[in-house]
ZABANU-801138 format. One line per field, with one value per residue (C-alpha): residue number from 1; x, y, z. Coordinates in steps of 0.2 Angstrom, whole numbers. Example, Ala and Ser with C-alpha at 12.3 -4.5 7.8 and 13.67 -1.06 7.14 Angstrom:
REM residues 2
num: [1 / 2]
xx: [62 / 68]
yy: [-22 / -5]
zz: [39 / 36]
//
This chain:
REM residues 307
num: [1 / 2 / 3 / 4 / 5 / 6 / 7 / 8 / 9 / 10 / 11 / 12 / 13 / 14 / 15 / 16 / 17 / 18 / 19 / 20 / 21 / 22 / 23 / 24 / 25 / 26 / 27 / 28 / 29 / 30 / 31 / 32 / 33 / 34 / 35 / 36 / 37 / 38 / 39 / 40 / 41 / 42 / 43 / 44 / 45 / 46 / 47 / 48 / 49 / 50 / 51 / 52 / 53 / 54 / 55 / 56 / 57 / 58 / 59 / 60 / 61 / 62 / 63 / 64 / 65 / 66 / 67 / 68 / 69 / 70 / 71 / 72 / 73 / 74 / 75 / 76 / 77 / 78 / 79 / 80 / 81 / 82 / 83 / 84 / 85 / 86 / 87 / 88 / 89 / 90 / 91 / 92 / 93 / 94 / 95 / 96 / 97 / 98 / 99 / 100 / 101 / 102 / 103 / 104 / 105 / 106 / 107 / 108 / 109 / 110 / 111 / 112 / 113 / 114 / 115 / 116 / 117 / 118 / 119 / 120 / 121 / 122 / 123 / 124 / 125 / 126 / 127 / 128 / 129 / 130 / 131 / 132 / 133 / 134 / 135 / 136 / 137 / 138 / 139 / 140 / 141 / 142 / 143 / 144 / 145 / 146 / 147 / 148 / 149 / 150 / 151 / 152 / 153 / 154 / 155 / 156 / 157 / 158 / 159 / 160 / 161 / 162 / 163 / 164 / 165 / 166 / 167 / 168 / 169 / 170 / 171 / 172 / 173 / 174 / 175 / 176 / 177 / 178 / 179 / 180 / 181 / 182 / 183 / 184 / 185 / 186 / 187 / 188 / 189 / 190 / 191 / 192 / 193 / 194 / 195 / 196 / 197 / 198 / 199 / 200 / 201 / 202 / 203 / 204 / 205 / 206 / 207 / 208 / 209 / 210 / 211 / 212 / 213 / 214 / 215 / 216 / 217 / 218 / 219 / 220 / 221 / 222 / 223 / 224 / 225 / 226 / 227 / 228 / 229 / 230 / 231 / 232 / 233 / 234 / 235 / 236 / 237 / 238 / 239 / 240 / 241 / 242 / 243 / 244 / 245 / 246 / 247 / 248 / 249 / 250 / 251 / 252 / 253 / 254 / 255 / 256 / 257 / 258 / 259 / 260 / 261 / 262 / 263 / 264 / 265 / 266 / 267 / 268 / 269 / 270 / 271 / 272 / 273 / 274 / 275 / 276 / 277 / 278 / 279 / 280 / 281 / 282 / 283 / 284 / 285 / 286 / 287 / 288 / 289 / 290 / 291 / 292 / 293 / 294 / 295 / 296 / 297 / 298 / 299 / 300 / 301 / 302 / 303 / 304 / 305 / 306 / 307]
xx: [220 / 222 / 240 / 244 / 253 / 255 / 250 / 244 / 238 / 239 / 235 / 248 / 240 / 245 / 227 / 215 / 203 / 214 / 224 / 222 / 214 / 211 / 197 / 182 / 189 / 178 / 181 / 175 / 182 / 184 / 189 / 207 / 212 / 204 / 197 / 196 / 185 / 190 / 186 / 198 / 199 / 200 / 208 / 193 / 189 / 175 / 174 / 172 / 176 / 191 / 199 / 214 / 214 / 228 / 233 / 223 / 236 / 247 / 237 / 252 / 254 / 244 / 242 / 232 / 225 / 212 / 217 / 198 / 183 / 169 / 156 / 151 / 145 / 125 / 115 / 118 / 104 / 105 / 110 / 127 / 132 / 146 / 155 / 152 / 160 / 158 / 150 / 147 / 145 / 136 / 133 / 115 / 115 / 125 / 127 / 135 / 127 / 138 / 129 / 138 / 136 / 130 / 137 / 127 / 131 / 119 / 119 / 114 / 125 / 142 / 134 / 120 / 124 / 110 / 113 / 114 / 115 / 125 / 123 / 137 / 134 / 152 / 157 / 160 / 170 / 158 / 142 / 128 / 118 / 101 / 93 / 95 / 89 / 92 / 88 / 87 / 87 / 78 / 62 / 51 / 64 / 82 / 75 / 94 / 103 / 112 / 128 / 138 / 131 / 136 / 123 / 122 / 111 / 104 / 89 / 82 / 82 / 95 / 100 / 110 / 118 / 120 / 125 / 111 / 114 / 101 / 105 / 119 / 128 / 138 / 154 / 165 / 150 / 153 / 141 / 145 / 134 / 131 / 128 / 122 / 121 / 104 / 97 / 86 / 77 / 73 / 67 / 76 / 91 / 82 / 66 / 72 / 60 / 67 / 60 / 71 / 81 / 96 / 108 / 123 / 120 / 131 / 140 / 138 / 153 / 152 / 147 / 150 / 151 / 153 / 156 / 149 / 157 / 149 / 151 / 143 / 153 / 149 / 130 / 133 / 135 / 151 / 154 / 168 / 165 / 172 / 168 / 175 / 170 / 161 / 170 / 188 / 190 / 200 / 218 / 216 / 220 / 210 / 194 / 200 / 190 / 197 / 188 / 173 / 165 / 149 / 140 / 123 / 113 / 101 / 111 / 97 / 101 / 118 / 129 / 145 / 161 / 175 / 187 / 187 / 189 / 208 / 214 / 220 / 231 / 251 / 265 / 270 / 269 / 254 / 240 / 245 / 234 / 219 / 211 / 194 / 182 / 186 / 180 / 181 / 180 / 185 / 197 / 199 / 203 / 207 / 198 / 206 / 202 / 206 / 206 / 210 / 222 / 227 / 219 / 203 / 212 / 224 / 239 / 229 / 224 / 230 / 227 / 228 / 225 / 216 / 226]
yy: [637 / 638 / 642 / 634 / 646 / 633 / 629 / 642 / 636 / 619 / 618 / 616 / 605 / 615 / 614 / 602 / 607 / 608 / 593 / 590 / 596 / 613 / 608 / 616 / 633 / 648 / 665 / 681 / 696 / 711 / 729 / 728 / 706 / 690 / 681 / 662 / 651 / 635 / 616 / 608 / 592 / 590 / 576 / 563 / 570 / 580 / 595 / 614 / 631 / 643 / 657 / 666 / 681 / 684 / 700 / 704 / 706 / 690 / 677 / 667 / 680 / 676 / 692 / 683 / 667 / 665 / 654 / 647 / 638 / 649 / 637 / 624 / 608 / 606 / 600 / 578 / 572 / 587 / 588 / 598 / 589 / 578 / 591 / 610 / 614 / 630 / 630 / 648 / 666 / 681 / 697 / 702 / 720 / 723 / 705 / 689 / 673 / 657 / 642 / 628 / 608 / 600 / 583 / 569 / 551 / 535 / 517 / 508 / 521 / 532 / 550 / 562 / 579 / 593 / 612 / 627 / 644 / 655 / 674 / 687 / 707 / 711 / 708 / 690 / 688 / 680 / 671 / 664 / 650 / 653 / 638 / 623 / 614 / 616 / 625 / 611 / 593 / 576 / 579 / 573 / 581 / 575 / 557 / 555 / 573 / 588 / 594 / 608 / 623 / 639 / 655 / 670 / 685 / 689 / 701 / 700 / 679 / 668 / 656 / 640 / 626 / 610 / 593 / 578 / 563 / 552 / 535 / 525 / 508 / 496 / 492 / 478 / 479 / 495 / 510 / 524 / 538 / 544 / 562 / 576 / 595 / 602 / 620 / 630 / 648 / 658 / 676 / 678 / 666 / 657 / 648 / 638 / 632 / 616 / 608 / 592 / 603 / 593 / 606 / 594 / 575 / 559 / 551 / 534 / 530 / 544 / 543 / 561 / 579 / 591 / 610 / 619 / 636 / 649 / 663 / 675 / 680 / 688 / 683 / 665 / 656 / 644 / 633 / 622 / 606 / 590 / 573 / 556 / 538 / 527 / 517 / 517 / 535 / 539 / 530 / 525 / 542 / 533 / 534 / 551 / 569 / 579 / 595 / 598 / 611 / 616 / 630 / 638 / 654 / 653 / 645 / 631 / 620 / 615 / 607 / 598 / 604 / 595 / 594 / 615 / 614 / 619 / 610 / 593 / 583 / 587 / 576 / 576 / 586 / 590 / 589 / 575 / 562 / 570 / 589 / 596 / 607 / 623 / 639 / 650 / 672 / 687 / 697 / 714 / 707 / 690 / 676 / 663 / 646 / 640 / 621 / 606 / 592 / 576 / 568 / 576 / 594 / 584 / 593 / 611 / 623 / 631 / 643 / 644 / 660 / 659 / 665]
zz: [529 / 548 / 556 / 572 / 585 / 599 / 615 / 624 / 641 / 654 / 672 / 683 / 697 / 711 / 718 / 723 / 711 / 695 / 695 / 674 / 660 / 652 / 641 / 630 / 629 / 629 / 623 / 630 / 617 / 630 / 625 / 632 / 633 / 629 / 642 / 642 / 653 / 653 / 661 / 671 / 685 / 702 / 712 / 710 / 692 / 692 / 681 / 685 / 678 / 680 / 668 / 661 / 652 / 639 / 627 / 613 / 598 / 608 / 614 / 618 / 633 / 647 / 660 / 672 / 678 / 690 / 706 / 710 / 704 / 698 / 705 / 717 / 710 / 710 / 725 / 726 / 713 / 701 / 683 / 687 / 704 / 697 / 685 / 675 / 660 / 651 / 635 / 626 / 632 / 628 / 634 / 636 / 644 / 656 / 660 / 653 / 650 / 654 / 645 / 654 / 653 / 668 / 672 / 683 / 684 / 679 / 684 / 665 / 657 / 663 / 664 / 657 / 653 / 651 / 647 / 661 / 661 / 676 / 675 / 679 / 683 / 686 / 668 / 670 / 685 / 698 / 690 / 699 / 692 / 684 / 693 / 701 / 685 / 667 / 652 / 640 / 648 / 644 / 637 / 622 / 611 / 622 / 626 / 631 / 636 / 629 / 631 / 621 / 617 / 607 / 606 / 597 / 597 / 578 / 573 / 593 / 592 / 603 / 592 / 599 / 591 / 604 / 605 / 605 / 610 / 600 / 605 / 615 / 607 / 615 / 610 / 618 / 631 / 635 / 630 / 619 / 618 / 598 / 597 / 583 / 582 / 583 / 582 / 594 / 595 / 610 / 612 / 631 / 632 / 645 / 637 / 621 / 608 / 604 / 587 / 585 / 570 / 565 / 561 / 558 / 553 / 557 / 544 / 543 / 552 / 565 / 583 / 590 / 585 / 596 / 599 / 587 / 584 / 573 / 563 / 552 / 537 / 521 / 523 / 526 / 542 / 545 / 558 / 564 / 575 / 585 / 575 / 581 / 575 / 586 / 596 / 599 / 599 / 614 / 610 / 592 / 579 / 567 / 575 / 588 / 588 / 571 / 566 / 554 / 544 / 536 / 530 / 528 / 522 / 536 / 552 / 551 / 535 / 535 / 519 / 527 / 519 / 532 / 517 / 520 / 540 / 536 / 552 / 557 / 570 / 570 / 565 / 585 / 601 / 610 / 598 / 586 / 592 / 593 / 589 / 595 / 605 / 592 / 598 / 582 / 586 / 576 / 585 / 573 / 555 / 560 / 562 / 578 / 582 / 601 / 602 / 614 / 608 / 616 / 629 / 628 / 633 / 646 / 635 / 636 / 625 / 608 / 594 / 575 / 564 / 548 / 534]
//
């Protein structure tokens, strides 16, 4: 099971761009430290990306805190003109590929997301967007939107598990997105073969699956992900985000085993109302999970170690 070690980080609101939230932590395991990218919100509630660095053997010890956002929001009308959130990072040769979520607003529904890509040539400190457009967006496979993604490179293939909105439903007159997790492949990490393959199906009472975090261990793929009910999940502990778990032999066909997730909300404190947006990685012999607690990251992120 996961042994919680506590809260690591939250923003202090000292700048206009980081007034609240340290959401969706994304880990780049470096040789001598752990870099954690996260999403924060500005005075207008728009998301952007920054990062901290912590000690490898003591993730609670912050050794560097970046004091600026990494991106400019997209041009008016683009897929990321209203917000940017990190989702996954991978090393490709001497470059870093950061997959991110772009936000824009809509009229009939509150928002629409898509998957963008930014590339760093200096080890992950400065990124340049690949283009003004997304790499996965609305199409005949994704009629509504796509969101959080997790990317790995294995057997000369880039593999992605990503959030896929399958419909919107109204509850008490307000639209709520319904989304599962799908799978796609790529030969270059940029152009993706989307087949509509569903990796993790929704249970009947669920409304959202988010933030797949995948490792391969003993020939088996293991995934942790966030899950919520269809409505009233923002403040209702019964319906709020929790963490689920699934296993696969090929990375495509999965069996849910949520009872083995090994982690739940706490009885009190910063993660007592919800836990979600897990990011699982191996650090030497330790398996570590970074995750968000209450308020979708309003209380920052913490970590747990598998024992």
